[in-house]
C-alpha positions in Angstrom: 79.4 38.2 173.3 82.4 40.5 173.6 85.9 39.6 174.6 88.5 41.8 176.1 91.6 39.7 175.4 93.6 41.3 172.6 96.8 40.7 170.7 96.4 36.9 170.4 95.0 34.5 167.9 92.6 33.1 168.9 92.2 33.8 172.5 88.4 34.0 172.8 86.8 32.9 176.0 83.7 32.0 174.1 80.6 30.5 175.7 77.8 28.9 173.8 74.8 30.6 175.2 71.3 29.3 174.6 67.8 30.6 175.1 66.6 27.5 177.0 64.7 28.2 180.1 64.8 25.4 182.7 61.5 25.4 184.3 60.1 21.9 184.2 61.0 19.8 187.2 61.2 16.7 185.0 64.3 18.0 183.3 67.8 18.0 184.6 68.4 21.6 185.6 71.3 23.4 187.1 71.6 22.9 190.8 71.9 25.9 193.0 74.3 24.4 195.5 76.5 22.1 193.4 78.2 20.4 196.4 78.4 23.9 198.1 81.8 24.6 196.7 82.9 28.1 197.8 84.8 30.7 195.8 88.5 30.5 196.2 90.7 33.5 195.4 94.3 33.5 194.2 97.2 33.4 196.8 99.8 34.8 194.4 99.9 37.4 191.6 99.0 36.4 188.1 102.4 37.4 186.8 104.0 35.0 189.3 102.7 32.1 187.3 105.3 32.8 184.7 107.8 31.2 187.1 106.0 27.9 187.3 108.3 25.1 186.1 106.6 22.8 183.7 109.6 20.7 182.6 108.7 17.8 184.8 105.4 17.7 183.0 106.2 18.5 179.4 109.9 18.0 179.2 112.9 20.2 178.7 112.0 23.6 177.3 108.4 23.5 178.6 107.5 26.9 180.0 104.9 29.6 180.6 105.3 32.3 177.9 103.0 34.9 179.3 100.6 35.5 182.3 98.5 38.6 182.3 95.5 39.9 184.1 92.6 40.8 181.9 88.8 40.2 181.6 86.9 37.8 179.4 83.2 38.3 178.9 83.4 40.6 181.9 85.0 38.0 184.1 88.3 39.0 185.6 90.9 36.3 184.8 94.5 35.6 184.7 95.2 34.5 181.1 98.1 32.2 180.9 99.9 31.0 177.7 102.3 28.1 177.7 104.4 25.7 175.7 104.9 22.0 176.4 107.8 20.3 174.5 108.2 20.0 171.8 105.5 22.3 170.3 102.3 21.9 172.3 100.7 25.3 172.8 98.0 25.8 175.5 96.0 28.6 177.0 94.3 28.8 180.3 91.9 31.3 181.9 92.0 31.4 185.7 89.2 33.5 187.3 90.5 35.9 190.0 87.2 36.5 191.7 84.7 33.7 190.8 86.5 30.3 190.9 84.5 27.6 192.6 87.2 24.9 192.5 86.3 23.4 189.1 88.4 22.9 186.0 87.1 22.6 182.5 89.3 21.5 179.6 87.8 21.7 176.1 88.8 19.8 172.9 89.1 20.9 169.3 87.8 19.6 166.0 89.3 18.4 162.7 93.1 17.9 163.0 93.2 20.8 165.5 96.1 23.1 165.0 94.4 26.0 166.8 93.2 27.0 170.2 89.5 27.7 170.8 88.3 28.2 174.4 84.7 27.3 173.6 82.4 25.0 175.5 79.5 23.7 173.5 76.5 21.7 174.7 76.6 24.1 177.7 73.6 26.4 176.9 72.7 28.5 179.9 75.1 26.6 182.3 75.3 29.1 185.2 78.7 27.8 186.3 80.1 28.6 182.9 78.5 32.0 182.4 79.4 32.9 185.9 83.1 32.3 185.4 83.3 29.5 188.0 85.6 27.2 185.9 89.3 27.5 185.1 89.2 26.8 181.4 92.0 25.6 179.1 92.6 24.3 175.6 95.5 23.2 173.5 96.4 23.1 169.8 97.4 19.4 170.1 101.0 20.1 169.2 100.9 21.8 165.8 99.6 25.0 164.3 97.5 25.6 161.2 95.9 23.3 158.6 99.0 21.9 156.9 99.5 18.1 157.3 103.3 18.6 157.4 103.4 17.9 161.1 102.5 14.3 160.4 106.1 13.7 159.3 107.2 14.1 162.9 106.5 11.0 165.0 106.4 13.0 168.2 103.8 15.3 166.8 101.7 12.3 165.9 101.9 11.1 169.5 100.9 14.6 170.7 97.9 14.7 168.4 96.9 11.1 169.1 96.7 11.3 172.9 99.6 13.2 174.6 98.7 16.9 174.2 95.4 16.8 176.0 96.9 14.8 178.9 100.0 16.9 179.5 97.9 20.1 179.1 95.7 18.8 181.9 98.7 18.2 184.1 100.2 21.6 183.4 97.0 23.5 184.1 96.4 21.6 187.3 99.9 22.7 188.4 98.9 26.3 187.6 95.7 25.9 189.6 97.6 24.7 192.6 100.1 27.4 192.4 97.6 30.2 191.8 94.9 29.3 194.3 97.1 27.4 196.8 95.0 24.3 196.4 94.0 21.7 193.8 90.7 21.8 191.9 87.9 19.8 193.6 86.6 18.5 190.2 87.9 18.3 186.7 85.8 18.1 183.5 86.5 17.6 179.8 84.1 18.6 177.0 84.7 18.0 173.3 83.0 17.4 170.1 84.0 15.8 166.8 87.8 15.2 167.1 87.3 16.8 170.5 84.9 13.9 171.2 87.7 11.5 170.3 90.0 13.5 172.6 87.4 13.2 175.4 87.2 9.5 175.1 90.9 9.1 174.8 91.3 10.9 178.1 88.7 8.5 179.8 90.2 5.4 178.2 94.0 6.1 178.5 94.2 8.5 181.4 91.3 7.7 183.8 92.8 9.9 186.5 92.7 13.2 184.5 88.9 14.1 184.7 86.0 13.3 186.9 83.5 13.9 184.2 83.7 13.7 180.4 81.3 14.9 177.7 82.0 13.4 174.2 79.9 14.7 171.4 79.8 13.2 167.9 83.1 11.7 168.6 85.5 11.0 165.7 86.7 8.0 167.8 87.2 5.7 164.9 89.6 8.3 163.4 91.4 5.9 161.1 88.3 4.7 159.3 86.4 8.0 159.6 89.0 10.1 157.8 89.9 7.5 155.2 87.2 5.0 154.1 84.2 7.2 155.1 85.2 10.6 153.9 87.2 9.2 151.0 84.1 7.3 149.8 81.8 10.2 150.1 84.3 12.4 148.1 84.9 9.8 145.4 81.1 9.1 145.1 80.4 12.7 144.3 83.3 13.5 142.0 82.8 12.8 138.3 85.5 11.6 135.9 85.9 15.2 134.8 86.7 16.2 138.3 83.4 18.1 138.8 80.9 17.6 141.5 77.9 15.6 140.5 75.3 16.3 143.2 75.3 20.0 144.2 73.6 21.5 147.2 70.7 23.2 145.4 69.4 19.7 144.7 69.3 18.6 148.4 66.0 20.2 149.3 64.3 17.9 146.7 65.8 14.9 148.3 65.2 16.0 151.9 61.6 16.9 151.3 61.0 13.4 149.8 62.6 11.7 152.7 60.7 13.7 155.3 57.4 13.2 153.4 58.0 9.5 153.4 59.3 9.0 157.0 58.4 11.9 159.2 55.4 10.3 160.7 57.2 7.0 161.4 58.1 8.2 164.9 54.5 9.1 165.7 54.5 12.9 164.9 54.7 14.9 161.8 57.1 17.7 162.9 59.6 17.9 160.1 62.1 15.8 162.0 63.0 12.1 161.7 63.6 11.0 165.3 63.8 7.3 164.5 65.8 6.8 161.3 65.8 3.1 161.8 62.1 3.0 160.8 62.6 4.9 157.6 62.3 2.8 154.4 62.7 5.6 151.9 63.1 4.5 148.2 65.3 6.7 146.1 63.5 5.5 143.0 60.5 7.5 144.2 62.4 10.8 143.6 64.4 9.7 140.6 63.5 11.4 137.3 62.0 9.1 134.7 63.9 8.5 131.4 63.3 11.3 129.0 62.1 13.8 131.6 63.5 17.3 130.8 62.2 19.1 133.8 64.2 17.9 136.8 63.1 20.7 139.2 61.2 18.1 141.3 63.3 15.0 140.9 66.9 13.9 140.9 68.6 12.7 137.8 69.6 9.1 137.8 73.2 10.1 138.2 72.4 12.3 141.2 70.3 9.6 142.8 73.2 7.2 142.4 75.4 9.5 144.3 72.8 9.8 147.1 72.5 6.0 147.2 76.2 5.6 147.6 76.2 8.2 150.4 73.5 6.3 152.3 75.1 2.8 151.7 78.7 3.6 152.1 81.9 1.8 150.8 81.7 -1.9 150.2 84.3 -4.4 149.1 83.5 -5.0 145.5 84.3 -8.7 145.8 82.8 -9.6 149.1 80.0 -7.0 149.3 81.0 -6.3 153.0 80.4 -2.8 154.2 83.6 -1.0 155.3 82.1 1.5 157.8 79.9 1.1 160.9 77.3 3.4 159.4 76.6 6.2 157.0 74.6 9.5 157.1 71.0 8.8 158.3 67.7 9.6 156.6 66.8 13.2 157.5 70.4 14.5 157.4 70.3 15.5 153.7 70.4 19.3 154.2 73.5 18.9 156.4 75.5 17.4 153.5 76.0 20.9 152.2 79.6 22.0 152.6 80.8 18.5 153.5 80.5 16.1 150.6 78.0 18.2 148.6 79.2 21.6 147.3 77.3 24.7 146.2 79.0 24.6 142.7 80.2 21.8 140.6 83.6 23.4 140.4 84.0 23.6 144.2 86.2 21.3 146.2 84.7 19.1 148.9 85.5 19.1 152.6 85.5 15.3 152.5 88.4 15.4 150.0 90.3 17.7 152.4 89.5 15.4 155.3 90.4 12.1 153.6 93.5 12.7 151.5 95.9 14.1 154.2 95.0 11.4 156.7 95.0 8.6 154.1 98.3 9.6 152.8 100.1 10.7 156.0 98.6 9.3 159.1 96.2 6.4 159.0 98.3 3.8 157.1 101.8 2.7 157.9 102.7 3.0 154.2 102.7 6.7 153.5 101.6 8.3 150.2 101.5 12.1 150.7 100.7 12.7 147.0 97.7 10.4 146.9 94.7 11.6 144.9 91.0 10.6 144.9 91.5 8.4 141.9 94.1 6.4 143.9 91.7 5.4 146.7 90.6 1.8 147.0 87.8 0.4 149.2 88.5 -3.2 150.2 88.6 -5.3 153.2 92.3 -5.4 152.9 92.4 -1.6 153.3 90.2 -1.8 156.3 92.5 -4.5 157.8 95.6 -2.3 157.1 94.1 0.4 159.4 94.2 -2.0 162.3 97.9 -1.3 162.6 97.3 2.4 163.6 93.9 1.8 165.2 95.2 1.3 168.8 97.3 4.5 168.4 94.8 7.1 167.0 91.4 5.6 167.8 89.4 5.9 171.0 87.0 3.0 170.7 88.1 0.9 173.6 85.1 -0.6 175.3 87.0 -1.3 178.5 86.4 1.7 180.7 86.5 -0.2 183.9 89.4 1.9 185.3 87.5 5.1 184.6 84.3 3.8 186.1 86.1 2.4 189.2 87.6 5.8 189.9 84.1 7.3 189.9 84.3 8.9 186.5 81.1 9.8 184.6 80.7 9.9 180.8 78.0 11.5 178.6 78.0 10.6 174.9 75.8 12.6 172.5 75.2 12.8 168.8 73.0 14.7 166.4 70.9 12.3 164.2 71.5 14.6 161.2 75.2 14.6 161.5 76.8 14.3 158.0 80.5 14.2 159.2 80.3 11.2 161.5 77.6 8.6 161.5 75.8 8.3 164.8 76.1 4.5 164.3 79.7 4.9 165.5 78.6 6.3 168.9 76.0 3.6 169.3 78.6 1.0 168.4 80.8 2.1 171.3 77.8 2.2 173.7 76.9 -1.3 172.7 80.4 -2.6 172.9 80.8 -1.2 176.4 77.6 -3.0 177.5 78.8 -6.2 175.9 82.2 -6.1 177.5 81.5 -4.5 180.9 77.9 -5.5 181.4 74.8 -3.4 181.3 74.7 -2.8 185.1 78.3 -1.5 185.2 77.8 0.8 182.2 74.6 2.2 183.6 76.6 3.3 186.7 78.7 5.8 184.7 77.6 6.3 181.1 74.6 7.9 179.3 74.0 8.3 175.5 71.7 11.0 174.0 70.6 11.3 170.4 69.3 14.7 169.2 66.8 14.5 166.3 67.5 16.8 163.4 70.7 18.1 164.9 73.8 18.3 162.7 77.5 17.9 163.5 78.0 19.2 167.1 75.3 21.8 166.6 73.0 23.2 163.9 70.5 21.4 161.7 66.8 21.8 161.8 66.3 20.2 165.2 66.6 21.8 168.6 70.4 21.8 169.3 70.6 24.0 172.4 71.4 21.7 175.3 73.2 21.9 178.6 75.1 18.7 179.2 77.8 20.5 181.3 75.3 21.1 184.2 74.2 17.5 183.8 77.7 16.1 184.1 78.4 18.3 187.1 75.2 17.2 188.8 76.1 13.6 188.2 79.7 13.9 189.4 79.2 16.1 192.4 75.8 15.3 193.6 75.2 11.7 192.3 72.2 12.9 190.2 72.3 10.7 187.1 70.8 12.5 184.1 67.5 11.4 182.6 65.4 14.0 180.6 67.4 16.9 179.3 65.9 19.9 177.7 66.8 20.9 174.1 65.7 24.0 172.3 66.0 25.8 169.0 68.9 28.1 168.4 69.3 31.0 166.0 72.7 29.9 164.6 75.0 27.0 164.8 78.1 27.0 167.1 81.6 26.5 165.8 82.3 24.1 168.7 84.0 21.0 167.3 83.7 22.0 163.7 86.5 20.7 161.5 88.7 23.0 159.4 90.6 20.9 156.8 93.1 22.1 154.2 93.4 20.8 150.6 95.9 22.6 148.4 95.9 25.7 150.7 92.1 26.1 150.6 90.1 26.0 153.9 86.9 23.9 153.8 85.0 25.4 156.6 83.5 28.2 154.6 81.5 30.8 156.5 79.1 31.4 153.6 76.8 28.8 152.1 74.3 29.0 149.4 70.8 29.7 150.8 68.9 26.5 149.9 65.5 28.3 150.4 64.3 25.7 152.9 61.9 27.1 155.5 63.1 27.0 159.0 61.1 24.7 161.3 59.2 26.4 164.1 61.2 27.2 167.3 60.7 24.4 169.6 61.8 22.8 172.9 61.6 19.2 173.9 63.3 16.7 176.1 65.8 14.0 175.1 66.2 10.9 177.1 69.1 8.4 177.5 69.2 5.8 174.7 67.3 3.7 174.0 64.4 5.8 175.3 62.6 8.3 173.1 60.6 11.4 173.7 56.9 11.2 173.0 54.4 13.9 172.3 51.5 13.5 174.7 49.0 14.4 172.0 47.6 17.6 173.5 48.7 21.2 173.2 51.5 22.5 171.1 54.1 20.0 170.0 56.8 22.7 170.0 56.4 23.1 173.8 58.5 20.7 175.9 55.7 20.7 178.6 53.7 18.5 176.2 56.3 15.7 175.9 56.8 12.6 178.0 59.2 9.7 178.1 58.5 7.2 175.4 59.3 3.5 175.1 62.7 2.1 174.4 63.0 1.9 170.6 65.4 1.1 167.8 66.6 4.6 166.8 69.5 3.6 164.6 70.3 0.4 162.8 73.8 -1.0 163.5 75.0 -3.2 160.8 77.4 -6.1 160.7 80.7 -5.2 159.2 84.3 -6.5 159.3 85.5 -3.8 161.6 82.8 -4.3 164.3 85.4 -5.6 166.7 87.4 -2.3 166.5 84.8 -1.2 169.0 85.9 -3.5 171.8 88.5 -4.0 174.4 92.1 -3.8 173.2 95.6 -2.7 174.2 96.6 0.8 173.3 100.1 1.3 172.0 102.3 4.3 172.2 
């Protein structure tokens, strides 16, 4: 898509479009009326928004820096740029001809530091493509990839929870001033850290948004960006500093996993839809001693790395696992560019994710010069994270305030996600049901798992999905989502993708080695709220959603016992 906004970085009003066609009445599809909200036009000039006083919201020095009329994707908008003290930048796009009284705020991935007006998991949403939302995003209080901002306690607060909240208040003030009325409904959509931000809004600030979509949420931030990514990086780094398992070896492993487990879910389609059923044995693909041709097997050293990836960090003395879960069977191709590099001399994204957070944010005791060789994986380290857990993490199972205010929440996660284990998202879902009760949770929350889908998008599975229309239907019309259509996409979205820095080098590389793996056939199929699965009806083409029905409730992911299980539970936040 094209964008007419110029002279800013980045200012794109990007919309993730999909090729899904919503034709089956059994799927949640965009409503035509959507509560019959009419178009509201501005009552003041765009430039007049420069005079809006934001100091009561953001503190002294908060201001609008620019307000200009332009177009974005052909939609006439008033583009507003603002600053909330001390250093939170935000941008908002207010349609001048098409606003139907809705507000959409979007999150960002990694450690943020940039503004990207992109709504993922919104493929084909007519409200979005028609410019019916005011949209806004923030950089979370700092700019760029450097971790230096972590030395400022206020910037830590802004990143942890404040930036998204005050941005919502600021943009709502702009909406009221520009249109002469408040928005009828407000929504938040985020993935990865944006998913954490989404949950933080629902948990800490239940008045901010009527509907929240949290994809692949990095909600257990303190563990995710220390013990998880730290372990993955250490496991694949040799004593010489070189990478042990490189990406050209992943197709060997992935093919073996699929061959062993693809049919476990009832259909051989190249996707593992119920990883819990998979009992893959790495020994089956490990080269025998003395074998010189390793083109069809992993060396013992490579297999040991994969085994560590699957199993995760454990306390060497107690044997206790230190994460809620690890990458699932079927995710192997998605490891590329995260904790598996194309060359053995490359650096790993996991290294860039773990070291800055381990040394500067997650632990009370700072060690900004920490190296991989310094990392230790013990129950004591996990316990030390509990001190910052109520500050950075968004795993609070007590969402009664959000539910009681009528809020709706959709959680979703790709089963082939290498960055964040889907076991985390299931852990929160289970914890909510344990604390609030099944009936209460069913009133406001749904969880969807997407087979073969990577981190926030991509993977071999169908990742085009429109959860934005689903949340709008639920909030505005009381239509709780059930089956939602997914379809294949030509390329992955950048929605929610992390961008970490390690020694000045970015880890979100646009170019990856072509692994030579054949793309699966284009397909469409429904996904159902957990624990229900989609089932092929046995006739016709399995790539056609018309031939799928709702299956039985099933164990899709195994959730293990671990010493941090109670970090998904009710607790008191601290500021």
